[in-house]
N, C-alpha and C positions, 0 to 999 in steps of 0.2 A: 581520416581522408585528408589530412594536412601534411604537407612536406615542405620544410625549408622556407626561406624568404628570399625575395629579390626586390631591391629598391624599396625596402620597407613593407612590401606586400607579400603575404604568404601565397602559395601557388594557387589555392582555391580562389582567393580574392582576385588574383591576376587573371586567371582563366575565366572567371565569371564576368569580369570587366570586358574581356575580349568578346565573350558571347553576347553581352549586351550591346556591344559595338558592331555586331555581325562579322567579327574577324575570325571566321571559321577556318580559313586556311592557316592562320597563325596558331589557333588552338590545335589543329591537326599536327602541326610541326613540333609541338611540345609533348605529344602523347608518349613518346618513347622515353621521356625523362621522368615519368610518373610511376609510383608504385602500382601494383596490379589493380587493387580495388578502385583507386582514384582514376586510373587509366580506363577501367571498365565503365565507370560513371560517365566520363567525358566522351568516350567512344559511343556510348548509347545516345547521348545528347546530339552528337554530330550525325549519327545515323538518322535520327529524327529530322534534323535540318536537311539532310541529303535525300529525304523521301524514302529511306530504307526502313519501313515501319517494322518489318519482321525482325531484322537485326536489332533495331532499337529496343523492341520488347524483350528479346532474348537477353540483352545486356542489362536492361534496367529493372525488369520485374524481380529478379533475385535480390536486388539491392534495396527494394522499396521499404521493407520492414526495418532493415538496418539503418537506413538514412533517417527514417521517421523516429526510431528509438534514439538516435544520436542527438536529436534536438536541434540540428542545423536546419532551420525552417526555410532558409533561402535555397539550400540544396534540395530540400523536399519539394519546394515549389517547382524548381526546374525539372525534377524527375517526374512528378505527377502531371505536370502540364504536358511534357513530352509524351508520356504514356497515353494520356487522354487523346492527344492528336493522333497517335499511332493507331489506336483502336478505331477512331473515326475514319481515318484514311483506308483502313482495311474493311470498313463496313460492318464491324462488329458492334451493332447498335447497343446491345445489352451492356457490354463492358465499357463502351464509350460513355453511355449515360451514367453509369456508376462512377466512372473515373472523373468526369466533369463535376458531378455532384459533390464528390469528396474534395476536389480542388476548391470548389466555391465555398464549402462550409468549413472545412478544416483549416484552409489557408487564406481565408478572406482578408485577414489583416496584412498579408504579404502581397496582395494584388494591388497594382496601381489602378487608377481610374481607367487608363487606356486598356489594361488587361481585363478589367471587368466588362468593358464594352466589347472587347474581342471575344470573350467566352459567353456573352449573353445568349446568342442563338443556340450554341450547343447545349448549354445548361437548361434552357427552357424547352427546346424542341426535341432533344434526344429522348426524354421520357415518353413522348408521344409515339416514338418509332421503335422502342426497344423490343417489341414483339415482332417487328417486321422481318421477313426473310432476307438473307444476304443476296445482294445483286450478283448475277453471273453474266459473263461476256462470251458471246459466241465467236469462234474464230472467223477472221476476215482477212482477205488479201488487202494490200494497200489500195487506196482509191483517192479520187479527187472530188471535192465538193465545190459547187458554185454557191457563193454566199452573197449576202446583201448587207446594206447598212440601214439601221433604224434612223428615225428622225434626230436622234442624239448623236449620230455619226458612229455608233458602236456596231460591231459585227453581229449579224444574225445568221444562224445556221439552220438549214432545212432539217426538220425532224418529223418523225411519225409517232404519234401517241396512239398505240393500238390501231395502226393503219390509217389514222387521220392526219393529214399534213398540216404542219404549222412551222413558224419561224421563231426560234428561241435566241435570246441574247447570250453571247459568249462572255463569261466572267470567270477567269481562272482563279480569282481570289475568293470566290464565294464557296463556303464550306458545304453547301447543300444545293441540290437541284430544286427549283421552285416552279410552280404552275398556278395560273389564274383559275379561280373557281369555275368560271364559265367554261373553260377548256376541260377541266376535270369532269364537269357535268356532261359535256358533249361526248367525252370519251367513255362515259359510263363508269368512271372510277368510284370505288367505295371510299368516301371521305370519312375519316374518324370523327367521332363525336366530341372528343376532348380537344381543347385548344390551348394555346399559350399566346400571351401578348408580348411582342418584341418592339423595340424602339430604334435599334441601331441600323437597320437596313435602309430606311428612308428618313430617319430623324423624327418620324411621327409614329404613334401607336399603330400596330398592325396585329390583327387577330389571325393566327396561323393554325392550320390543321395539317394532318398527314394523310397520305394515300400511297398506294403501291401501283405502279404501272406494270401490268403483266408482260407487255412487250413494247419496248421503246427502240426505235431505229433512227440512227443518225445518217442522214443523207441517203437513206434507202439501202445502206450497205452494212453498217455495223449494228448488230442487234444486242441490246441489253435486256435481260430478263429480271423481273421483280425489282425494278428500279424504284427506290423510295423517293418521293417528292413531297415537298411541303406546300400546302395550298393556301393562297392568300386571296382575299376578296379583291375583285377587279379594281374597285375604286381606290384601294390602298396603294396601288403601284402604278400610278399614272403621272404624266407630265403635262399639266394643263396648257402650258404655253405652246407646246408643239402638238398637243392632242394625241400624244403617243401613249398607248396602253401596252404594258409589258404582258406578253402571253406566257412566257416562261423564261427561266434562266438555267443555262447549262453551267454548273459549277464544277468544283474539283472532282467529285465522284465520276462524272461522265468524261471529263477531259483526261483523267488519268487512264481511262480505258482506251483513249485514242492513241496513247503511246507517244507518238511524235506528230506534231502538226506544224506545217509550214504555211504561213499566211503570206500571200503574194499581193502585188499591186494590181493584178488583173482580176481581183475579186474571186480568187479560188483559195482553197485550203487543201494541201496534199497531206494525207493521213497515212501513217504507218502504224497499225494497231499494236498495242503492247503485247498481245497474245502471240504474235508471230515469232518463230525462231529467228536467231540472228542472221542466218544466211538468207532468209526471205526478206527480212527488213532491209538488208543492205543492198540487195539486188532484186527488187520486186518484179515478178512477172505481171503481165497485164492481160486481163480477160478480153476476149474478142468483143468489140463494141463498147468497151469501157474507156473512159478518158485516160489518155496516157499521162504518166507522171512527167513533170517538167524535165527536159533533157539536162538542164544545168542543175547539178546537185548543190545543196547547201555546203559552203566551205567547211572543211573538217575543223575540229577543234572547238572554236567558239569560246564562250566564257561560262564558268560554272554558275548555276543559279541554285538557290536554296529556298525552302519553305520555312519561314520564321513566323510562327503564329499565323495571322491572316495576311501576311505579306509574302510576295515573291521578291527575293533580293538577289541581285546579280553582281558579280565581281568584275568590274571594268578597269582596264589599265594594263600596264606592263606587268609581267609575272614578277611577283615579289613586291609590287608597289600598287596593288589594286585598291580601288575605291568602290564602296558599296552603294548601289542605287536600287530603289524599289521600282519594279515593273508593274504597271496597272493597266491591263488591257480593258478594264471596265470604266476608264476615265478618259475624258477628252482633253484634259489640261495637263501639260507638262510644265514642271517648274523645278528649279534647282534651289537647294536650301542654303541657309546662312553658313553651313559648314563648307559648301563649295565656295561661297562668296569670300569666306575668310582666307582661302588659299589662292584666290584669283582677284583680290581686291584691286590690284593695280590695273586690271583690264577695264575697270569702270571709271577711272579718273576722268573727270570732265563730262561724264554722261549724266543725264537727268533722271531722277527717280520718279516713280509713279506708284499709285495705290492699286492693288489687285485684290480681288476676292477669290478665294480658293474653293474648288468644287467640293461638295459634300460637307462643308463647314459653315452652315448658314448663321450660326451664332457667333462665329469668330469675326472680329472687325477686319476691315481691309488692311492688307499688309504692304509695307514699303518694299519696292522692288526695282531693279534695273531690267532692261531687256538686252540680252546678249544676241547680237546678230547671227553669230555662228558659234557653236560649241562642238569641239572635236572629242569624241568618245571612242576608246579602243575596246573593241569586242573581240577578244582573242587576237588573231592576226589581222583583223579588219578594222579600219578606221571609219567611223560613222560621223558625219557632220550634220548636226541638227540645227535648224535655223529658227531665229526669233523665239528665244526661250526666256521666260521670266526667271529672275534670280533674286530670291528673297535676301534681305540684308539682316534680318533679326530672327532668332529662334521662334518657333511657333508655340513652344511650351508643351509639345507632345513628343515624347521620347521616340515613338515609333517612326516619326518623320524627321525629327531633328538629328537623329543618329545616322541617317543616310545622307548622301550627297545630292540626292534629287529623286523626283518621282517622274518616270518616263511613261506618259500616257499614250493613247492611240494617236494623238496628233503628231507625236514624235515618231512613233513606229510607222505611221503612214508615209513618212518621208523616205522609207527604205523600199528597195526592190522586193525584198522578201525577208521574213524573219521566222525562226524556228524555235519552238519550245519542245525539247525532247525529254519527256518525263522518264525515259528508260536510262539515259546517261546523265540526266540533269545538266544538260548543256543548252545554252542560249546562243544561237548562231544567226548571222545576218548576211544579206547580200545588199551592199550599199546602194544609194540612189543611182 
C-alpha cells in the first residue's frame, strides 16, 4: 500500500499526516492518484469521518486481515479504530464491543494517552450492552421543540422516558446516551447487574450500568424504541457550586436520529428527522395545531463537518484554504489555540496577556492567553463574528486540541441567530447575529 514519494515522504506517510491534521478535503483530493487498494483504504477512513458508517465498513472490512498481516501497525490502528466507531454509530453493540476490545489489546502500544482516554468509555461500557437489541426509530414529520438551559448554560431537551417527562442535556460529542439512576428507577427500567468504572466523563471515578428504554420520545414527537442508556449514580454527575444534577444526556445515538437540528436564539430547535425522504425534509408539511417551522430557512451550503473520534470538526474559511475548528455544544467556553495565534500574532501586538483555566481540564495549569475583541470566521458563504474570545499562546500538549485552530463552545454559538447540524449532509450552517 505504498506508492512513490513526495518531498521525502511516501504517500501513506503524507496522507496519514493530513488525516492527523484533520485535512480531510486534501486527502479526498488525492484519492484519484492512488492505486486501488490504497485508495480503498483511505476512502474507507474518509467515509468514517463523514459519518457514512455503512460505506466505511464495506470498504474497510475486506482489508482488515491484509493490513494486519502486512505488519503496518499504524495503518491497522487507523482501520480498526474507524471500524469500531462505525459499528458503534450503527448500534451494533456486539461487533462494536469486539472491535474496541481488539483495538485496546492488540494495538495498545500504538495508542496515545489521548486516544486511550477517548476509547475508555466504549471499551468498558460496550461489553455491558452487547446483548442489547438495536435501537429503531419511528417515522416522524419535522417538528419544533421548545428547549431550556441548565444552570451550566447548556441546552436541555424535553424527553419522555416511557411516558415520564424529563429534561436531558444535549451533548453531540457524547458517544452514548446516559441516565441518572433515580430516573431509571422511576421509569421502571431493568438495570443490569454488571458495571464498569470510568474516569473520563467527569474526571472522577463513576460506576456505570446499562439499561434499555423500551420507548423514548424526544419532544413528544420522535419515538425511539429499545434505546440503550448507561446508568450512573446521581451523586456522580452533579455540579455542587450550581446545585445542578444531570438527569440524562442525549448523545450521538439519539442526535443522529434527529437528522438535522437547527438551534435558534428563541430557545427552539427545529428538527427534520433522518428517516424522512428527501422531498419531505426539504419542504416539510405542518400538522394542524403543530408549531410551524421558522419561515427563514438556514442558508444553503454551510461548511462540512466531520466526526473525528470524539470530536466534531468543522472546516471554516474560503474554499481551498479552510482551517479546522472543533465544535463543542457541551462546553460553555470558547477559545482559540496557539495554532490560530501563530497565524494572527500581529493582531495582538501591544495587548496584555492573562492566565485562563480551561474547562474539563482541572489538572492542567492556567494557560497564557490574549483576548480577541472580535474574531471573523467564515462558515460557507456566511461570515460569523464572535466576540471576546480567549486566544492561547502556547500548545496544550494534547494533539486533539493543538491540531485544531480553536474550540467553539456554546458561548460562541449563542452569539448566532441560529445554527444547524445536519447529520444527513454533514453540513454545519449558520444565521449570523
